[in-house]
C-alpha positions as a Markdown table, in Angstrom:
| # | Residue | x | y | z |
|---|---|---|---|---|
| 1 | Met | -25.8 | -12.8 | -39.1 |
| 2 | Phe | -24.3 | -13.4 | -35.3 |
| 3 | Arg | -23.8 | -10.3 | -33.4 |
| 4 | Met | -22.3 | -10.0 | -29.9 |
| 5 | Trp | -22.2 | -6.9 | -27.8 |
| 6 | Cys | -19.3 | -6.5 | -25.4 |
| 7 | Arg | -18.9 | -3.7 | -22.8 |
| 8 | Val | -16.5 | -2.8 | -20.3 |
| 9 | Ile | -18.1 | -1.6 | -16.8 |
| 10 | Asp | -16.5 | 0.2 | -14.1 |
| 11 | Asp | -18.6 | 1.6 | -10.9 |
| 12 | Asn | -21.9 | 1.0 | -12.7 |
| 13 | His | -20.8 | 3.1 | -15.7 |
| 14 | Leu | -20.4 | 2.0 | -19.4 |
| 15 | Ile | -16.6 | 2.6 | -20.2 |
| 16 | Lys | -16.5 | 1.1 | -23.5 |
| 17 | Asp | -18.5 | -1.0 | -25.8 |
| 18 | Thr | -18.7 | -2.5 | -29.1 |
| 19 | Val | -20.7 | -4.9 | -31.2 |
| 20 | Ile | -18.8 | -7.6 | -32.9 |
| 21 | Cys | -20.8 | -9.1 | -36.3 |
| 22 | Asp | -19.8 | -12.3 | -37.6 |
| 23 | Glu | -21.4 | -13.5 | -41.0 |
| 24 | Thr | -19.1 | -16.7 | -41.4 |
| 25 | Tyr | -20.7 | -20.3 | -41.5 |
| 26 | Asp | -18.6 | -21.3 | -38.4 |
| 27 | Lys | -20.0 | -23.0 | -35.3 |
| 28 | Arg | -21.4 | -21.1 | -32.9 |
| 29 | Thr | -18.7 | -21.7 | -30.3 |
| 30 | His | -16.1 | -20.4 | -32.5 |
| 31 | Lys | -17.9 | -17.2 | -33.4 |
| 32 | Ile | -18.6 | -16.4 | -29.8 |
| 33 | Met | -14.6 | -16.9 | -29.1 |
| 34 | Asn | -13.6 | -15.1 | -32.2 |
| 35 | Ala | -16.0 | -12.2 | -31.1 |
| 36 | Leu | -14.6 | -12.1 | -27.4 |
| 37 | Glu | -11.1 | -11.9 | -29.1 |
| 38 | Lys | -11.8 | -9.3 | -31.4 |
| 39 | Ala | -13.3 | -7.2 | -28.4 |
| 40 | Cys | -10.5 | -7.8 | -26.3 |
| 41 | Tyr | -8.1 | -6.7 | -28.9 |
| 42 | Glu | -10.1 | -3.5 | -29.6 |
| 43 | Phe | -10.3 | -2.7 | -25.9 |
| 44 | Asp | -6.7 | -3.7 | -25.4 |
| 45 | Leu | -7.3 | -6.2 | -22.7 |
| 46 | Pro | -6.0 | -9.8 | -22.1 |
| 47 | Lys | -8.4 | -12.4 | -22.9 |
| 48 | Pro | -10.5 | -13.9 | -20.1 |
| 49 | Ile | -10.9 | -17.5 | -18.9 |
| 50 | Trp | -14.0 | -19.1 | -19.0 |
| 51 | Leu | -14.7 | -20.4 | -15.5 |
| 52 | Asp | -17.5 | -22.8 | -14.9 |
| 53 | Pro | -20.0 | -20.5 | -13.3 |
| 54 | Ile | -19.3 | -18.1 | -16.5 |
| 55 | Val | -20.1 | -20.9 | -18.8 |
| 56 | Lys | -23.2 | -21.8 | -17.0 |
| 57 | Asp | -24.5 | -18.4 | -16.9 |
| 58 | Phe | -23.9 | -17.9 | -20.8 |
| 59 | Gln | -25.4 | -21.1 | -21.7 |
| 60 | Leu | -28.7 | -20.0 | -19.5 |
| 61 | His | -29.0 | -16.4 | -20.5 |
| 62 | Asn | -26.7 | -15.8 | -23.6 |
| 63 | Lys | -24.9 | -13.2 | -21.4 |
| 64 | Cys | -22.2 | -13.4 | -18.8 |
| 65 | Arg | -19.9 | -11.2 | -16.8 |
| 66 | Phe | -15.9 | -11.6 | -16.5 |
| 67 | Tyr | -14.6 | -10.5 | -13.2 |
| 68 | Gln | -11.0 | -9.9 | -12.0 |
| 69 | Asp | -11.0 | -14.0 | -11.3 |
| 70 | Ser | -11.2 | -14.6 | -14.9 |
| 71 | Phe | -8.3 | -12.3 | -15.9 |
| 72 | Ile | -4.5 | -13.5 | -15.3 |
| 73 | Glu | -3.4 | -9.7 | -15.3 |
| 74 | Glu | -4.9 | -7.1 | -13.1 |
| 75 | Ile | -7.7 | -5.0 | -14.7 |
| 76 | Asp | -8.7 | -1.7 | -14.0 |
| 77 | Phe | -12.5 | -2.0 | -14.1 |
| 78 | Asp | -15.3 | -3.9 | -12.3 |
| 79 | Tyr | -16.2 | -6.3 | -15.2 |
| 80 | Leu | -16.1 | -7.5 | -19.1 |
| 81 | Glu | -19.7 | -8.3 | -20.2 |
| 82 | Ile | -20.7 | -10.2 | -23.2 |
| 83 | Gln | -24.2 | -10.6 | -24.9 |
| 84 | Val | -25.5 | -12.3 | -28.0 |
| 85 | Leu | -27.7 | -10.2 | -29.6 |
| 86 | Glu | -28.5 | -12.0 | -32.6 |
| 87 | Glu | -27.7 | -15.3 | -34.2 |
| 88 | Asp | -28.7 | -17.6 | -37.2 |
| 89 | Tyr | -29.8 | -20.9 | -36.5 |
């Protein structure tokens, strides 16, 4: 099973969070993108853009943060953080 934790942080406080589970046999990249899309839909947020530093952080740590520069629209929080909790190999 693949599980990803998504949370919205503002002023060092957790505002919203959710865990997205995916039991499909899709590729890891597709699972990540689908989970991020589901979380953004649940939080009523636009989908962020994957900038190069964010991709590198995610590849190294299975965790990354999307700040204002990753969103086209204005956001009313500090950042959106995603973290892979569990995945099948």
